[in-house]
DRENLOPA-558140 format. One record per residue (C-alpha): chain; residue number from 1; x, y, z. Coordinates in nm, 4 decimals, decimal comma. Layout:
<rs>
<unit:A; pos:NUM; X:X; Y:Y; Z:Z>
...
</rs>
This chain:
<rs>
<unit:A; pos:1; X:2,9022; Y:-2,6546; Z:5,7246>
<unit:A; pos:2; X:3,0585; Y:-2,6038; Z:5,3646>
<unit:A; pos:3; X:3,4001; Y:-2,6572; Z:5,3852>
<unit:A; pos:4; X:3,6541; Y:-2,3882; Z:5,2975>
<unit:A; pos:5; X:3,8381; Y:-2,3837; Z:5,0130>
<unit:A; pos:6; X:4,2254; Y:-2,3642; Z:5,0697>
<unit:A; pos:7; X:4,2811; Y:-2,0863; Z:4,8642>
<unit:A; pos:8; X:4,0601; Y:-1,8850; Z:5,1315>
<unit:A; pos:9; X:4,2588; Y:-2,0109; Z:5,4563>
<unit:A; pos:10; X:4,4172; Y:-1,7860; Z:5,6555>
<unit:A; pos:11; X:4,7798; Y:-1,7424; Z:5,6329>
<unit:A; pos:12; X:5,0133; Y:-1,7669; Z:5,9491>
<unit:A; pos:13; X:5,3958; Y:-1,7572; Z:6,0778>
<unit:A; pos:14; X:5,5349; Y:-2,0819; Z:6,1384>
<unit:A; pos:15; X:5,7769; Y:-2,1762; Z:6,4200>
<unit:A; pos:16; X:5,9830; Y:-2,4339; Z:6,5256>
<unit:A; pos:17; X:5,6827; Y:-2,6182; Z:6,6366>
<unit:A; pos:18; X:5,5945; Y:-2,6433; Z:6,3049>
<unit:A; pos:19; X:5,9197; Y:-2,8152; Z:6,2094>
<unit:A; pos:20; X:5,7309; Y:-3,1848; Z:6,2263>
<unit:A; pos:21; X:5,4304; Y:-3,0461; Z:5,9788>
<unit:A; pos:22; X:5,6683; Y:-2,9094; Z:5,7704>
<unit:A; pos:23; X:5,8640; Y:-3,2204; Z:5,7112>
<unit:A; pos:24; X:5,5383; Y:-3,4027; Z:5,5974>
<unit:A; pos:25; X:5,4486; Y:-3,1719; Z:5,3329>
<unit:A; pos:26; X:5,8027; Y:-3,1906; Z:5,2052>
<unit:A; pos:27; X:5,7443; Y:-3,5926; Z:5,2067>
<unit:A; pos:28; X:5,4012; Y:-3,5405; Z:5,0731>
<unit:A; pos:29; X:5,5259; Y:-3,4002; Z:4,7531>
<unit:A; pos:30; X:5,7881; Y:-3,6704; Z:4,7244>
<unit:A; pos:31; X:6,0697; Y:-3,4348; Z:4,8511>
<unit:A; pos:32; X:6,3121; Y:-3,5713; Z:5,1239>
<unit:A; pos:33; X:6,1948; Y:-3,4591; Z:5,5142>
<unit:A; pos:34; X:6,4824; Y:-3,2406; Z:5,5756>
<unit:A; pos:35; X:6,3996; Y:-3,1845; Z:5,8942>
<unit:A; pos:36; X:6,7780; Y:-3,0710; Z:5,9794>
<unit:A; pos:37; X:6,7505; Y:-2,8332; Z:5,7205>
<unit:A; pos:38; X:6,3810; Y:-2,7190; Z:5,7944>
<unit:A; pos:39; X:6,5290; Y:-2,6634; Z:6,1722>
<unit:A; pos:40; X:6,7553; Y:-2,4297; Z:6,0529>
<unit:A; pos:41; X:6,5097; Y:-2,2114; Z:5,8386>
<unit:A; pos:42; X:6,2519; Y:-2,1954; Z:6,0934>
<unit:A; pos:43; X:6,4920; Y:-2,0730; Z:6,3627>
<unit:A; pos:44; X:6,7110; Y:-1,8194; Z:6,1194>
<unit:A; pos:45; X:6,4148; Y:-1,7369; Z:5,8789>
<unit:A; pos:46; X:6,0257; Y:-1,6573; Z:5,8930>
<unit:A; pos:47; X:5,7980; Y:-1,9323; Z:5,8062>
<unit:A; pos:48; X:5,4266; Y:-1,8750; Z:5,6207>
<unit:A; pos:49; X:5,2160; Y:-2,1314; Z:5,6138>
<unit:A; pos:50; X:4,7987; Y:-2,2640; Z:5,5700>
<unit:A; pos:51; X:4,6828; Y:-2,5243; Z:5,7652>
<unit:A; pos:52; X:4,4772; Y:-2,7605; Z:5,6652>
<unit:A; pos:53; X:4,1472; Y:-2,8388; Z:5,8723>
<unit:A; pos:54; X:4,1944; Y:-3,1955; Z:5,8594>
<unit:A; pos:55; X:4,5364; Y:-3,1250; Z:5,9724>
<unit:A; pos:56; X:4,9102; Y:-3,0576; Z:5,8757>
<unit:A; pos:57; X:4,9240; Y:-2,8160; Z:5,6409>
<unit:A; pos:58; X:4,8460; Y:-2,7690; Z:5,2945>
<unit:A; pos:59; X:5,0929; Y:-2,4930; Z:5,2111>
<unit:A; pos:60; X:5,4508; Y:-2,3889; Z:5,3737>
<unit:A; pos:61; X:5,7821; Y:-2,1522; Z:5,2712>
<unit:A; pos:62; X:6,0099; Y:-1,9938; Z:5,4206>
<unit:A; pos:63; X:6,2109; Y:-1,6543; Z:5,4135>
<unit:A; pos:64; X:6,5616; Y:-1,5656; Z:5,4942>
<unit:A; pos:65; X:6,6364; Y:-1,2385; Z:5,5795>
<unit:A; pos:66; X:6,9747; Y:-1,0512; Z:5,5105>
<unit:A; pos:67; X:7,0947; Y:-0,7306; Z:5,6396>
<unit:A; pos:68; X:7,0768; Y:-0,5359; Z:5,9712>
<unit:A; pos:69; X:6,7846; Y:-0,6272; Z:6,2026>
<unit:A; pos:70; X:6,4749; Y:-0,4795; Z:6,1171>
<unit:A; pos:71; X:6,5836; Y:-0,3345; Z:5,7931>
<unit:A; pos:72; X:6,6440; Y:-0,6006; Z:5,5484>
<unit:A; pos:73; X:6,8542; Y:-0,5469; Z:5,2033>
<unit:A; pos:74; X:6,7699; Y:-0,9086; Z:5,0569>
<unit:A; pos:75; X:6,5253; Y:-1,1542; Z:5,1454>
<unit:A; pos:76; X:6,5164; Y:-1,5487; Z:5,0481>
<unit:A; pos:77; X:6,2485; Y:-1,7660; Z:4,9811>
<unit:A; pos:78; X:6,2682; Y:-2,1074; Z:4,9808>
<unit:A; pos:79; X:6,0834; Y:-2,4392; Z:5,0518>
<unit:A; pos:80; X:5,7906; Y:-2,3461; Z:4,8504>
<unit:A; pos:81; X:5,5250; Y:-2,6409; Z:4,8919>
<unit:A; pos:82; X:5,1589; Y:-2,6864; Z:4,8411>
<unit:A; pos:83; X:5,0424; Y:-3,0467; Z:4,9524>
<unit:A; pos:84; X:4,9676; Y:-3,2813; Z:4,6542>
<unit:A; pos:85; X:4,5746; Y:-3,3231; Z:4,7477>
<unit:A; pos:86; X:4,5664; Y:-2,9399; Z:4,7019>
<unit:A; pos:87; X:4,8120; Y:-2,8659; Z:4,4116>
<unit:A; pos:88; X:4,6498; Y:-2,6416; Z:4,1027>
<unit:A; pos:89; X:4,3526; Y:-2,4733; Z:4,2959>
<unit:A; pos:90; X:4,5564; Y:-2,1197; Z:4,3359>
<unit:A; pos:91; X:4,7025; Y:-2,1803; Z:4,6862>
<unit:A; pos:92; X:5,0792; Y:-2,1741; Z:4,5878>
<unit:A; pos:93; X:5,0252; Y:-1,8471; Z:4,4262>
<unit:A; pos:94; X:4,8321; Y:-1,7127; Z:4,7017>
<unit:A; pos:95; X:5,0815; Y:-1,7464; Z:4,9564>
<unit:A; pos:96; X:5,3668; Y:-1,6066; Z:4,7035>
<unit:A; pos:97; X:5,1995; Y:-1,3138; Z:4,6980>
<unit:A; pos:98; X:5,1329; Y:-1,2873; Z:5,0589>
<unit:A; pos:99; X:5,4967; Y:-1,3074; Z:5,1137>
<unit:A; pos:100; X:5,5587; Y:-1,0491; Z:4,8449>
<unit:A; pos:101; X:5,3544; Y:-0,8105; Z:5,0190>
<unit:A; pos:102; X:5,4648; Y:-0,9013; Z:5,3535>
<unit:A; pos:103; X:5,8539; Y:-0,8163; Z:5,2456>
<unit:A; pos:104; X:5,7384; Y:-0,4720; Z:5,1509>
<unit:A; pos:105; X:6,0164; Y:-0,3377; Z:4,9376>
<unit:A; pos:106; X:6,2998; Y:-0,5333; Z:5,0216>
<unit:A; pos:107; X:6,3891; Y:-0,7426; Z:4,7092>
<unit:A; pos:108; X:6,3680; Y:-1,1116; Z:4,7259>
<unit:A; pos:109; X:6,5387; Y:-1,3762; Z:4,5535>
<unit:A; pos:110; X:6,4755; Y:-1,7484; Z:4,5149>
<unit:A; pos:111; X:6,5713; Y:-2,0476; Z:4,3140>
<unit:A; pos:112; X:6,3176; Y:-2,2141; Z:4,0989>
<unit:A; pos:113; X:6,2491; Y:-2,5427; Z:3,9364>
<unit:A; pos:114; X:6,1148; Y:-2,5464; Z:3,5964>
<unit:A; pos:115; X:5,7622; Y:-2,6296; Z:3,7206>
<unit:A; pos:116; X:5,7752; Y:-2,3544; Z:3,9835>
<unit:A; pos:117; X:5,9184; Y:-2,0928; Z:3,7385>
<unit:A; pos:118; X:5,5859; Y:-2,0067; Z:3,5487>
<unit:A; pos:119; X:5,4243; Y:-1,9103; Z:3,8527>
<unit:A; pos:120; X:5,7349; Y:-1,6845; Z:3,9927>
<unit:A; pos:121; X:5,7648; Y:-1,5420; Z:3,6419>
<unit:A; pos:122; X:5,3800; Y:-1,4389; Z:3,6747>
<unit:A; pos:123; X:5,4247; Y:-1,2373; Z:4,0283>
<unit:A; pos:124; X:5,7138; Y:-1,0433; Z:3,8710>
<unit:A; pos:125; X:6,0164; Y:-1,2402; Z:3,9676>
<unit:A; pos:126; X:6,3073; Y:-1,2001; Z:3,6283>
<unit:A; pos:127; X:6,5599; Y:-1,5157; Z:3,6225>
<unit:A; pos:128; X:6,9220; Y:-1,3504; Z:3,6458>
<unit:A; pos:129; X:7,1288; Y:-1,6616; Z:3,6909>
<unit:A; pos:130; X:7,1429; Y:-2,0680; Z:3,7074>
<unit:A; pos:131; X:7,2993; Y:-2,3008; Z:3,9588>
<unit:A; pos:132; X:7,3343; Y:-2,7116; Z:3,8653>
<unit:A; pos:133; X:7,3358; Y:-2,9226; Z:4,1248>
<unit:A; pos:134; X:7,5878; Y:-3,1823; Z:4,1271>
<unit:A; pos:135; X:7,6113; Y:-3,4929; Z:4,3687>
<unit:A; pos:136; X:7,8267; Y:-3,8180; Z:4,3807>
<unit:A; pos:137; X:8,1309; Y:-3,9652; Z:4,5457>
<unit:A; pos:138; X:8,4519; Y:-3,7530; Z:4,5473>
<unit:A; pos:139; X:8,7287; Y:-3,9355; Z:4,3913>
<unit:A; pos:140; X:9,0228; Y:-3,7399; Z:4,4683>
<unit:A; pos:141; X:9,1664; Y:-3,3839; Z:4,3985>
<unit:A; pos:142; X:9,4944; Y:-3,2925; Z:4,2172>
<unit:A; pos:143; X:9,5197; Y:-3,0011; Z:4,4930>
<unit:A; pos:144; X:9,6612; Y:-3,0420; Z:4,8338>
<unit:A; pos:145; X:9,4361; Y:-2,9074; Z:5,0805>
<unit:A; pos:146; X:9,5891; Y:-2,9489; Z:5,3819>
<unit:A; pos:147; X:9,8704; Y:-2,6873; Z:5,2792>
<unit:A; pos:148; X:9,5916; Y:-2,3982; Z:5,2439>
<unit:A; pos:149; X:9,2941; Y:-2,4879; Z:5,4718>
<unit:A; pos:150; X:9,2280; Y:-2,5734; Z:5,7869>
<unit:A; pos:151; X:8,9372; Y:-2,6374; Z:6,0349>
<unit:A; pos:152; X:8,7899; Y:-2,3207; Z:6,1322>
<unit:A; pos:153; X:8,7533; Y:-2,2216; Z:6,4866>
<unit:A; pos:154; X:8,5223; Y:-2,0008; Z:6,7360>
<unit:A; pos:155; X:8,7661; Y:-1,6942; Z:6,6996>
<unit:A; pos:156; X:8,7402; Y:-1,6879; Z:6,3214>
<unit:A; pos:157; X:8,3845; Y:-1,6300; Z:6,3063>
<unit:A; pos:158; X:8,4301; Y:-1,2363; Z:6,2727>
<unit:A; pos:159; X:8,6812; Y:-1,2710; Z:5,9978>
<unit:A; pos:160; X:8,4155; Y:-1,5331; Z:5,8169>
<unit:A; pos:161; X:8,1331; Y:-1,2878; Z:5,8695>
<unit:A; pos:162; X:8,3420; Y:-0,9668; Z:5,7300>
<unit:A; pos:163; X:8,4228; Y:-1,1542; Z:5,4141>
<unit:A; pos:164; X:8,0883; Y:-1,3314; Z:5,3837>
<unit:A; pos:165; X:7,9505; Y:-1,0136; Z:5,3311>
<unit:A; pos:166; X:8,2035; Y:-0,9007; Z:5,1335>
<unit:A; pos:167; X:8,0736; Y:-1,1327; Z:4,8816>
<unit:A; pos:168; X:7,6911; Y:-1,2054; Z:4,9307>
<unit:A; pos:169; X:7,6386; Y:-0,8323; Z:4,9503>
<unit:A; pos:170; X:7,4379; Y:-0,8674; Z:5,2632>
<unit:A; pos:171; X:7,5218; Y:-0,9082; Z:5,6550>
<unit:A; pos:172; X:7,4541; Y:-1,2824; Z:5,6919>
<unit:A; pos:173; X:7,5510; Y:-1,3325; Z:6,0914>
<unit:A; pos:174; X:7,2341; Y:-1,4440; Z:6,2100>
<unit:A; pos:175; X:7,3392; Y:-1,7811; Z:5,9571>
<unit:A; pos:176; X:7,6902; Y:-1,8158; Z:6,0225>
<unit:A; pos:177; X:7,6786; Y:-1,8065; Z:6,3867>
<unit:A; pos:178; X:7,4441; Y:-2,0770; Z:6,3719>
<unit:A; pos:179; X:7,6697; Y:-2,2509; Z:6,1167>
<unit:A; pos:180; X:7,8786; Y:-2,4480; Z:6,3679>
<unit:A; pos:181; X:7,6127; Y:-2,6041; Z:6,5174>
<unit:A; pos:182; X:7,4340; Y:-2,6828; Z:6,1548>
<unit:A; pos:183; X:7,7235; Y:-2,8259; Z:6,0008>
<unit:A; pos:184; X:7,9142; Y:-3,1189; Z:6,0589>
<unit:A; pos:185; X:8,2622; Y:-2,9310; Z:5,9362>
<unit:A; pos:186; X:8,3483; Y:-2,5605; Z:5,8772>
<unit:A; pos:187; X:8,7020; Y:-2,4492; Z:5,7389>
<unit:A; pos:188; X:8,8723; Y:-2,2059; Z:5,6127>
<unit:A; pos:189; X:9,1245; Y:-2,1497; Z:5,3356>
<unit:A; pos:190; X:9,4553; Y:-1,9099; Z:5,4255>
<unit:A; pos:191; X:9,7240; Y:-1,7442; Z:5,2544>
<unit:A; pos:192; X:9,9845; Y:-1,5464; Z:5,4532>
<unit:A; pos:193; X:9,7891; Y:-1,6171; Z:5,7764>
<unit:A; pos:194; X:9,4704; Y:-1,3712; Z:5,6071>
<unit:A; pos:195; X:9,1876; Y:-1,6578; Z:5,5114>
<unit:A; pos:196; X:9,0449; Y:-1,5931; Z:5,1334>
<unit:A; pos:197; X:8,7723; Y:-1,8705; Z:5,1783>
<unit:A; pos:198; X:8,5499; Y:-2,0800; Z:5,3780>
<unit:A; pos:199; X:8,3305; Y:-2,3794; Z:5,3105>
<unit:A; pos:200; X:8,1112; Y:-2,5644; Z:5,5111>
<unit:A; pos:201; X:7,9538; Y:-2,9727; Z:5,4834>
<unit:A; pos:202; X:7,6373; Y:-3,0576; Z:5,6150>
<unit:A; pos:203; X:7,4353; Y:-3,3523; Z:5,6602>
<unit:A; pos:204; X:7,0949; Y:-3,4180; Z:5,4441>
<unit:A; pos:205; X:6,9227; Y:-3,7547; Z:5,3827>
<unit:A; pos:206; X:7,2497; Y:-3,9670; Z:5,2877>
<unit:A; pos:207; X:7,4646; Y:-3,6811; Z:5,1752>
<unit:A; pos:208; X:7,7189; Y:-3,4256; Z:5,2473>
<unit:A; pos:209; X:7,5989; Y:-3,0759; Z:5,1159>
<unit:A; pos:210; X:7,8596; Y:-2,8452; Z:5,0213>
<unit:A; pos:211; X:7,7725; Y:-2,4862; Z:5,1135>
<unit:A; pos:212; X:7,8418; Y:-2,2176; Z:5,1862>
<unit:A; pos:213; X:8,1390; Y:-2,2101; Z:4,9680>
<unit:A; pos:214; X:8,3284; Y:-1,8623; Z:4,9330>
<unit:A; pos:215; X:8,6680; Y:-1,8574; Z:4,7493>
<unit:A; pos:216; X:8,8966; Y:-1,6210; Z:4,6638>
<unit:A; pos:217; X:8,9647; Y:-1,8564; Z:4,3123>
<unit:A; pos:218; X:8,9116; Y:-2,1719; Z:4,1568>
<unit:A; pos:219; X:9,1939; Y:-2,2968; Z:4,3119>
<unit:A; pos:220; X:9,0832; Y:-2,1680; Z:4,6432>
<unit:A; pos:221; X:8,7619; Y:-2,3624; Z:4,5874>
<unit:A; pos:222; X:8,8741; Y:-2,6721; Z:4,5052>
<unit:A; pos:223; X:9,0586; Y:-2,7039; Z:4,8159>
<unit:A; pos:224; X:8,7965; Y:-2,6574; Z:5,0342>
<unit:A; pos:225; X:8,5970; Y:-2,9221; Z:4,8260>
<unit:A; pos:226; X:8,8970; Y:-3,1211; Z:4,8715>
<unit:A; pos:227; X:8,9656; Y:-3,1239; Z:5,2308>
<unit:A; pos:228; X:8,5817; Y:-3,1360; Z:5,2989>
<unit:A; pos:229; X:8,5270; Y:-3,4657; Z:5,0962>
<unit:A; pos:230; X:8,8771; Y:-3,6210; Z:5,3013>
<unit:A; pos:231; X:8,6690; Y:-3,5851; Z:5,6206>
<unit:A; pos:232; X:8,3476; Y:-3,7736; Z:5,5258>
<unit:A; pos:233; X:8,2408; Y:-4,0790; Z:5,3759>
<unit:A; pos:234; X:7,8944; Y:-3,9933; Z:5,2435>
<unit:A; pos:235; X:7,8491; Y:-3,8643; Z:4,8787>
<unit:A; pos:236; X:7,8691; Y:-3,4798; Z:4,8387>
<unit:A; pos:237; X:7,5831; Y:-3,2351; Z:4,6748>
<unit:A; pos:238; X:7,6311; Y:-2,8927; Z:4,5903>
<unit:A; pos:239; X:7,4518; Y:-2,6342; Z:4,3940>
<unit:A; pos:240; X:7,7020; Y:-2,4850; Z:4,1781>
<unit:A; pos:241; X:7,6785; Y:-2,1210; Z:3,9842>
<unit:A; pos:242; X:7,7138; Y:-2,2221; Z:3,6221>
<unit:A; pos:243; X:7,9478; Y:-1,9003; Z:3,5958>
<unit:A; pos:244; X:8,2267; Y:-2,1283; Z:3,7308>
<unit:A; pos:245; X:8,1945; Y:-2,3593; Z:3,4686>
<unit:A; pos:246; X:8,6013; Y:-2,4700; Z:3,5642>
<unit:A; pos:247; X:8,5002; Y:-2,6116; Z:3,9100>
<unit:A; pos:248; X:8,2361; Y:-2,7765; Z:3,7409>
<unit:A; pos:249; X:8,4379; Y:-2,9639; Z:3,4921>
<unit:A; pos:250; X:8,6486; Y:-3,0251; Z:3,7768>
<unit:A; pos:251; X:8,3749; Y:-3,1735; Z:4,0296>
<unit:A; pos:252; X:8,2260; Y:-3,3682; Z:3,7493>
<unit:A; pos:253; X:8,5956; Y:-3,5283; Z:3,6659>
<unit:A; pos:254; X:8,6438; Y:-3,6267; Z:4,0355>
<unit:A; pos:255; X:8,3034; Y:-3,8400; Z:4,0824>
<unit:A; pos:256; X:7,9955; Y:-3,5778; Z:4,0586>
<unit:A; pos:257; X:7,7265; Y:-3,5662; Z:3,8144>
<unit:A; pos:258; X:7,4588; Y:-3,3035; Z:3,7270>
<unit:A; pos:259; X:7,1426; Y:-3,3552; Z:3,8798>
<unit:A; pos:260; X:6,9630; Y:-3,0958; Z:3,7654>
<unit:A; pos:261; X:6,9291; Y:-2,6894; Z:3,7408>
<unit:A; pos:262; X:6,7310; Y:-2,4410; Z:3,9397>
<unit:A; pos:263; X:6,7231; Y:-2,0694; Z:3,7875>
<unit:A; pos:264; X:6,7832; Y:-1,8097; Z:4,0523>
<unit:A; pos:265; X:6,4988; Y:-1,5777; Z:3,9960>
<unit:A; pos:266; X:6,5105; Y:-1,1857; Z:4,1748>
<unit:A; pos:267; X:6,2231; Y:-0,9675; Z:4,2285>
<unit:A; pos:268; X:6,2798; Y:-0,6033; Z:4,2942>
<unit:A; pos:269; X:6,6473; Y:-0,5997; Z:4,1848>
<unit:A; pos:270; X:6,7751; Y:-0,7007; Z:3,8573>
<unit:A; pos:271; X:7,0740; Y:-0,8898; Z:4,0282>
<unit:A; pos:272; X:7,2180; Y:-1,0236; Z:4,3348>
<unit:A; pos:273; X:7,4030; Y:-0,7943; Z:4,5019>
<unit:A; pos:274; X:7,8081; Y:-0,8895; Z:4,6388>
<unit:A; pos:275; X:8,0832; Y:-1,0517; Z:4,4243>
<unit:A; pos:276; X:7,9345; Y:-1,3839; Z:4,2259>
<unit:A; pos:277; X:8,3032; Y:-1,4485; Z:4,1372>
<unit:A; pos:278; X:8,3688; Y:-1,5598; Z:4,5029>
<unit:A; pos:279; X:8,0198; Y:-1,6970; Z:4,5510>
<unit:A; pos:280; X:8,0621; Y:-2,0457; Z:4,4399>
<unit:A; pos:281; X:7,7773; Y:-2,2017; Z:4,6040>
<unit:A; pos:282; X:7,4839; Y:-2,1340; Z:4,9044>
<unit:A; pos:283; X:7,4299; Y:-2,2864; Z:5,2085>
<unit:A; pos:284; X:7,1240; Y:-2,4105; Z:5,0691>
<unit:A; pos:285; X:6,9294; Y:-2,3050; Z:4,7693>
<unit:A; pos:286; X:6,6452; Y:-2,2400; Z:5,0108>
<unit:A; pos:287; X:6,8181; Y:-1,9784; Z:5,1616>
<unit:A; pos:288; X:6,9687; Y:-1,8087; Z:4,8546>
</rs>
């Protein structure tokens, strides 16, 4: 029997049962296994993949939809991976074409590395922003976080969801409802008894990823980061919109260093919805 070309193998939906195979694929490409993150994405989003006849996956990606159920207003594409042995054979292009077709008229966004950006540009994605990853041991701040922040409670969820929709530009209830179980910490910032920001820190390999980070202003964002850092002994990692220059400079002055950049790309819309001035960092670049 002739061996089928990877570019002709069927694309199927992935489920949480594919978590190990997805983590194996990450490892194959030199990425961390990130099983914790894969678990969230495969549960809250829609995974697409191609099975390898010899076992495992040829390729995979996840789309996280935002907005009313069944009528999404935005889809975030992430974790686009092709096994090393099947690279440069058109597999990734075909998988992305399938995603774009499956999403129909729903606008899309993704964070692209320099390696992946040419493919996305060929498919019609446009660069509309930039994010900088910073990581390192936080060495302290010049704000008193416990004056304005506290641990989030179950009663805060409805308020967080409303604030998040204003800032993100789409309903993310299905993600935020999973945040307390996914994250090690979720904290809110208050002023006069009103929530003006929130942030989470979740485990990823040897770091704590700070995200989402939603705040009224830079000082509130600093307080949230400081309060999260005070409650973990791990290095921090986060992806900050480069327009937030003051926060990036502040983080770098307190032990975090640049670890790379991603292009923020969109398809079907000129720019992301919502209020970028209050959107400092995503939950993860894989989910927009």
